[in-house]
C-alpha positions as a printed NumPy array, in Angstrom:
array([[100.855,  98.766,  80.747],
       [ 98.372, 100.596,  82.962],
       [ 98.396,  97.71 ,  85.403],
       [102.155,  98.003,  85.811],
       [101.902, 101.763,  86.307],
       [ 99.217, 101.23 ,  88.929],
       [101.208,  98.638,  90.855],
       [104.403, 100.697,  90.67 ],
       [102.909, 103.982,  91.836],
       [100.683, 102.456,  94.484],
       [ 97.915, 104.12 ,  96.469],
       [ 99.779, 107.438,  96.717],
       [ 98.857, 108.249,  93.096],
       [ 95.561, 106.363,  92.963],
       [ 93.567, 109.39 ,  91.773],
       [ 95.855, 110.063,  88.819],
       [ 96.012, 106.436,  87.767],
       [ 92.233, 106.081,  88.128],
       [ 91.814, 109.005,  85.721],
       [ 94.138, 107.274,  83.243],
       [ 92.055, 104.087,  83.429],
       [ 88.863, 106.061,  82.998],
       [ 90.228, 107.766,  79.877],
       [ 91.35 , 104.414,  78.489],
       [ 87.882, 102.933,  79.041],
       [ 86.254, 105.966,  77.411],
       [ 88.537, 105.485,  74.396],
       [ 87.515, 101.805,  74.161],
       [ 84.037, 101.653,  75.746],
       [ 83.308,  98.071,  74.685],
       [ 86.573,  96.567,  75.926],
       [ 85.235,  94.506,  78.814],
       [ 88.658,  93.35 ,  80.026],
       [ 89.914,  96.914,  80.285],
       [ 86.838,  97.979,  82.265],
       [ 87.157,  94.972,  84.586],
       [ 90.826,  95.817,  85.201],
       [ 89.771,  99.383,  86.   ],
       [ 87.277,  98.096,  88.561],
       [ 89.71 ,  95.704,  90.25 ],
       [ 92.428,  98.344,  90.295],
       [ 90.162, 100.715,  92.181],
       [ 89.272,  97.961,  94.628],
       [ 92.969,  97.231,  95.266],
       [ 93.598, 100.883,  96.143],
       [ 90.331, 101.175,  98.131],
       [ 89.069, 103.899,  95.79 ],
       [ 85.36 , 103.228,  96.316],
       [ 84.189, 106.173,  94.21 ],
       [ 86.235, 104.868,  91.293],
       [ 85.004, 101.318,  91.911],
       [ 81.418, 102.513,  91.865],
       [ 82.018, 104.415,  88.63 ],
       [ 83.697, 101.432,  86.978],
       [ 80.989,  99.024,  88.145],
       [ 78.235, 101.305,  86.878],
       [ 79.975, 101.565,  83.507],
       [ 80.168,  97.772,  83.31 ],
       [ 76.517,  97.381,  84.34 ],
       [ 75.298,  99.929,  81.793],
       [ 77.398,  98.448,  79.001],
       [ 76.736,  94.772,  79.759],
       [ 73.197,  94.709,  81.131],
       [ 72.831,  90.917,  80.908],
       [ 75.806,  90.255,  83.211],
       [ 74.372,  90.225,  86.727],
       [ 77.742,  90.198,  88.531],
       [ 78.285,  93.784,  87.409],
       [ 75.044,  94.793,  89.092],
       [ 76.319,  93.117,  92.267],
       [ 79.672,  94.926,  91.957],
       [ 77.849,  98.257,  91.604],
       [ 75.738,  97.595,  94.703],
       [ 78.681,  96.455,  96.837],
       [ 80.905,  99.361,  95.76 ],
       [ 78.054, 101.785,  96.582],
       [ 77.7  , 100.167,  99.991],
       [ 81.455, 100.387, 100.62 ],
       [ 81.433, 104.034,  99.581],
       [ 78.644, 104.698, 102.068],
       [ 80.253, 102.738, 104.924],
       [ 83.727, 104.225, 104.457],
       [ 82.524, 107.836, 104.362],
       [ 80.047, 107.929, 107.257],
       [ 81.023, 110.891, 109.478]])
């Protein structure tokens, strides 16, 4: 359902939809699929702060999965590159 809302509203409402995803992940902290969807949704809307937050949540929750560490590093790099004055 959240995926459909995200695709319907588009980047104009990215902040609001990101907050909805974050609340959903907080309600179900061990739902890996939900957290992965949150991450990829933030990437689609170029919300690098949200992507970093989602990737860090995944890395902290699933410490053995190295791709989440990579996602956290890349989203941090993108956040830095996109917001250089």
